[in-house]
C-alpha positions in Angstrom: 181.9 -213.1 48.3 182.1 -211.4 51.8 182.5 -207.7 52.2 185.9 -206.9 53.8 185.9 -205.4 57.2 186.5 -201.6 57.3 190.0 -201.2 58.7 191.2 -198.5 61.1 193.0 -197.0 58.1 189.7 -196.8 56.3 188.2 -195.0 59.3 191.1 -192.5 59.2 190.3 -191.9 55.6 186.7 -191.1 56.5 187.9 -188.7 59.3 190.3 -187.1 56.9 187.3 -186.2 54.7 188.1 -188.5 51.8 184.8 -188.5 49.8 185.0 -192.0 48.4 185.6 -193.4 51.9 182.8 -191.3 53.3 180.4 -192.6 50.5 181.4 -196.2 51.1 180.9 -195.8 54.9 177.5 -194.2 54.4 176.4 -197.1 52.2 177.4 -199.6 54.9 175.6 -197.6 57.6 172.5 -197.4 55.5 172.6 -201.1 54.8 173.0 -201.8 58.5 175.9 -204.2 57.7 177.2 -205.9 60.8 180.8 -205.8 59.6 180.7 -202.0 59.7 179.6 -201.8 63.3 183.1 -201.7 64.8 184.2 -199.0 62.4 181.0 -197.0 63.2 181.7 -197.3 66.9 185.2 -195.9 66.4 183.8 -193.1 64.2 181.3 -192.2 67.0 184.2 -191.5 69.3 185.4 -188.9 66.8 182.1 -186.9 66.8 180.8 -183.9 68.7 181.9 -180.9 66.6 179.1 -180.6 64.0 175.9 -178.6 64.5 173.1 -181.0 63.6 170.1 -179.2 62.0 166.8 -181.0 61.3 164.6 -179.4 58.6 161.1 -180.7 58.5 157.6 -179.7 57.3 154.7 -181.0 55.3 155.2 -182.2 51.8 155.2 -179.4 49.2 156.6 -176.8 51.6 159.7 -176.4 49.5 162.2 -178.0 52.0 164.7 -179.3 49.4 164.9 -176.0 47.5 165.4 -174.1 50.8 168.1 -176.5 51.9 170.0 -176.0 48.6 170.0 -172.3 49.1 170.9 -172.7 52.7 173.9 -174.8 51.7 175.0 -172.0 49.3 174.8 -169.5 52.2 176.9 -171.8 54.4 179.6 -172.0 51.8 179.9 -168.3 51.8 180.9 -168.5 55.5 183.7 -170.9 54.5 182.1 -173.8 56.4 181.4 -177.3 55.2 177.9 -178.8 55.1 176.7 -182.3 54.9 173.1 -183.0 53.9 171.2 -186.2 54.6 167.9 -186.1 52.6 165.6 -188.8 54.0 163.4 -190.0 51.1 160.3 -192.1 51.1 161.2 -195.6 49.8 160.2 -197.1 46.5 157.7 -199.8 47.3 159.5 -202.1 44.9 163.3 -201.5 45.3 163.4 -199.9 48.8 165.5 -197.2 47.3 165.0 -193.4 47.6 162.9 -191.9 44.8 163.0 -188.1 45.1 166.4 -187.4 43.5 167.8 -184.7 45.9 171.1 -184.5 44.0 169.2 -183.2 41.0 167.3 -180.6 43.0 170.5 -179.5 44.7 172.6 -179.5 41.5 174.0 -176.0 42.1 175.8 -176.9 45.2 176.2 -180.7 44.9 179.5 -180.4 43.0 181.2 -178.2 45.6 183.9 -180.2 47.5 182.7 -178.6 50.8 179.2 -180.1 50.3 178.3 -183.7 50.7 174.7 -184.8 49.8 173.3 -188.2 50.6 169.8 -189.5 50.0 168.6 -192.2 52.4 165.5 -194.3 52.0 163.2 -194.8 55.0 162.4 -198.4 54.0 159.3 -198.2 56.0 160.8 -196.6 59.1 158.4 -194.5 61.1 159.1 -191.0 62.4 160.5 -189.6 59.2 164.1 -190.9 59.7 165.8 -193.8 58.0 167.4 -196.4 60.3 170.9 -195.4 59.3 170.4 -191.6 59.6 172.2 -191.1 62.9 175.1 -193.2 61.9 175.3 -191.1 58.8 175.3 -187.9 60.9 178.3 -189.4 62.9 180.2 -190.1 59.6 179.8 -186.6 58.3 180.5 -185.1 61.8 183.7 -187.1 62.1 184.6 -186.2 58.5 184.8 -182.5 59.4 181.5 -181.1 58.2 180.6 -178.1 60.3 176.8 -178.3 59.7 175.0 -181.6 59.1 171.4 -181.1 57.9 168.8 -183.8 58.1 166.0 -183.1 55.7 163.1 -185.3 56.7 160.4 -186.9 54.5 157.6 -184.6 55.7 155.0 -187.0 57.1 153.2 -184.9 59.7 153.1 -185.7 63.4 155.7 -188.5 63.2 158.3 -185.9 62.3 158.9 -185.3 66.0 161.7 -188.0 65.6 163.9 -185.3 64.0 163.8 -183.3 67.3 165.4 -186.2 69.0 168.2 -186.3 66.5 169.1 -182.6 66.0 170.5 -179.7 68.0 168.3 -177.3 66.1 165.0 -178.0 64.4 163.7 -175.8 61.6 160.0 -176.3 60.6 159.2 -175.1 57.1 155.6 -173.9 56.3 154.3 -172.7 53.0 151.3 -170.4 52.4 148.5 -171.5 50.2 148.5 -175.3 50.8 145.0 -175.5 52.2 145.8 -174.2 55.7 147.3 -170.9 56.8 149.6 -172.7 59.2 150.2 -176.3 58.4 152.7 -176.6 61.3 149.8 -176.2 63.7 147.6 -178.7 61.8 150.5 -181.2 61.7 151.4 -180.8 65.4 154.8 -179.4 64.5 154.4 -175.9 66.0 155.9 -176.8 69.4 158.9 -178.7 68.1 160.5 -175.8 66.1 163.6 -173.9 67.3 163.2 -171.8 64.1 160.2 -171.4 61.8 160.8 -170.7 58.1 157.9 -169.6 55.9 158.8 -170.6 52.3 157.5 -169.2 49.0 157.5 -165.7 50.6 156.6 -164.0 47.3 153.1 -165.4 47.5 150.4 -162.9 48.7 149.4 -165.2 51.7 153.0 -165.4 53.0 152.7 -162.3 55.3 149.6 -163.6 56.9 151.2 -167.0 57.5 154.1 -165.2 59.2 151.8 -163.1 61.3 149.6 -166.1 62.3 152.7 -168.1 63.3 154.0 -165.2 65.4 150.6 -164.8 67.1 150.4 -168.5 67.9 154.0 -168.6 69.2 153.3 -165.5 71.4 150.3 -167.3 72.9 152.2 -170.5 73.5 155.4 -169.0 74.9 154.1 -168.2 78.5 152.1 -171.4 78.7 155.0 -173.6 77.8 157.4 -171.7 80.2 159.8 -171.0 77.4 162.7 -168.6 77.9 163.3 -167.9 74.3 161.1 -166.6 71.6 161.1 -168.7 68.4 162.0 -166.7 65.3 159.9 -166.8 62.2 161.8 -166.1 59.0 160.1 -165.4 55.7 162.1 -166.9 52.8 161.8 -167.1 49.0 164.4 -169.6 47.9 164.3 -168.9 44.1 165.0 -165.2 44.8 167.5 -166.0 47.6 165.5 -163.9 50.0 165.6 -164.6 53.7 168.2 -167.3 53.3 171.0 -165.4 55.1 168.5 -164.5 57.9 167.6 -168.2 58.2 171.2 -169.2 58.6 171.7 -166.4 61.1 168.7 -167.7 63.1 170.2 -171.3 63.1 173.6 -170.0 64.2 172.0 -167.9 66.9 170.1 -170.9 68.2 173.3 -172.8 68.6 174.9 -169.9 70.5 171.8 -169.7 72.7 172.0 -173.4 73.6 175.7 -173.0 74.5 175.3 -169.8 76.5 172.2 -171.1 78.4 173.7 -174.4 79.2 171.0 -176.3 77.3 173.4 -177.6 74.7 174.6 -180.5 76.8 171.1 -181.2 77.9 170.0 -181.6 74.3 173.0 -183.7 73.5 172.3 -186.0 76.4 168.6 -186.3 75.2 169.9 -187.3 71.8 172.3 -189.9 73.3 169.5 -191.4 75.3 167.2 -191.6 72.3 169.9 -193.2 70.2 170.6 -195.8 72.9 166.9 -196.8 73.1 166.5 -196.9 69.3 169.6 -199.0 69.0 168.1 -201.4 71.6 164.9 -201.6 69.6 166.9 -202.4 66.4 168.9 -205.1 68.2 165.7 -206.7 69.5 164.0 -206.5 66.1 167.0 -208.2 64.4 167.1 -210.9 67.1 163.4 -211.6 66.6 163.9 -211.8 62.9 166.5 -214.5 63.5 163.9 -216.6 65.3 161.2 -216.1 62.7 161.3 -219.7 61.6 161.8 -221.1 65.0 160.3 -219.9 68.3 158.4 -217.1 66.7 156.6 -219.4 64.3 155.3 -221.5 67.2 154.1 -218.4 69.0 152.4 -217.1 65.9 150.5 -220.4 65.6 149.3 -220.0 69.2 148.3 -216.4 68.5 146.3 -217.5 65.5 144.1 -219.8 67.6 144.0 -217.3 70.5 145.7 -219.7 72.9 148.0 -216.9 73.9 147.8 -213.1 73.9 150.3 -210.9 72.0 151.6 -209.5 75.3 152.2 -213.0 76.7 153.8 -214.1 73.3 156.2 -211.2 73.4 157.3 -212.0 77.0 157.9 -215.6 76.0 159.9 -214.5 72.9 162.0 -212.2 75.1 162.6 -215.0 77.6 163.6 -217.2 74.8 166.5 -214.9 73.8 167.5 -214.6 77.4 166.0 -211.3 78.4 164.2 -211.1 81.8 161.1 -209.1 81.8 159.7 -207.7 85.1 156.0 -207.3 85.6 
């Protein structure tokens, strides 16, 4: 039985903030269903109001607990928040396995909060394939902040920078390195640094070290703005209001400096290129039993190189490749 096409009335229900419609549209976006593409294209034209915040950091840094408390702080400002928690995939089902709704139980029932877990299904870069479509849906549905909490995989986390207006890097003291952000190559991507588990004795040293490293890097990188470092302790709700203030201040900085549109344009460019990659990948998959099978046989006997095979495959689908 085929899935009915999402109607324009269905899109209007999403944009009106109807939770069931939002949930169904998110499911179709995550599944990458072709019949939802037209509706998602219409939804994209209704976006541009939400502040998109990426929250990343190494596993064990306490991102989910911090996001839950951040959501509670956002609610106190009478704003709506959407949370996309990108989980590692189950190797068997492809489904997400971390259970963010359980960890965020205190805010998940609030009508001004929408939480969605999305499985990476093997996607690189810490983002699931449907993440940015999901951002569009929550943006169009009227959520003021849309938070992308990424899986925490180290250097590949830089993908979140290309999807968010503001990137928060979370570090925790006592995980085997005073500053995991430096070790993971995440220091330079942060617009805001958050040190979690601030009640630990090592927390102040982590804050101090981060500030020192940022002070050294600021002149070298030619940055016009110092990056704030906020010490937090989510269970005690310490530093959460300050973290939200730093996120809001970064948005105001982007707007006042003229960098907001530059960042939005960089996100648009990245999205277009990623969409092109997905279109090509899907097209190649359709040729797996045809032209691709023949080229793989030639690769197996080294009669052709991978580069030459790729060019032939592109030519087969009608794409001209220049040298």
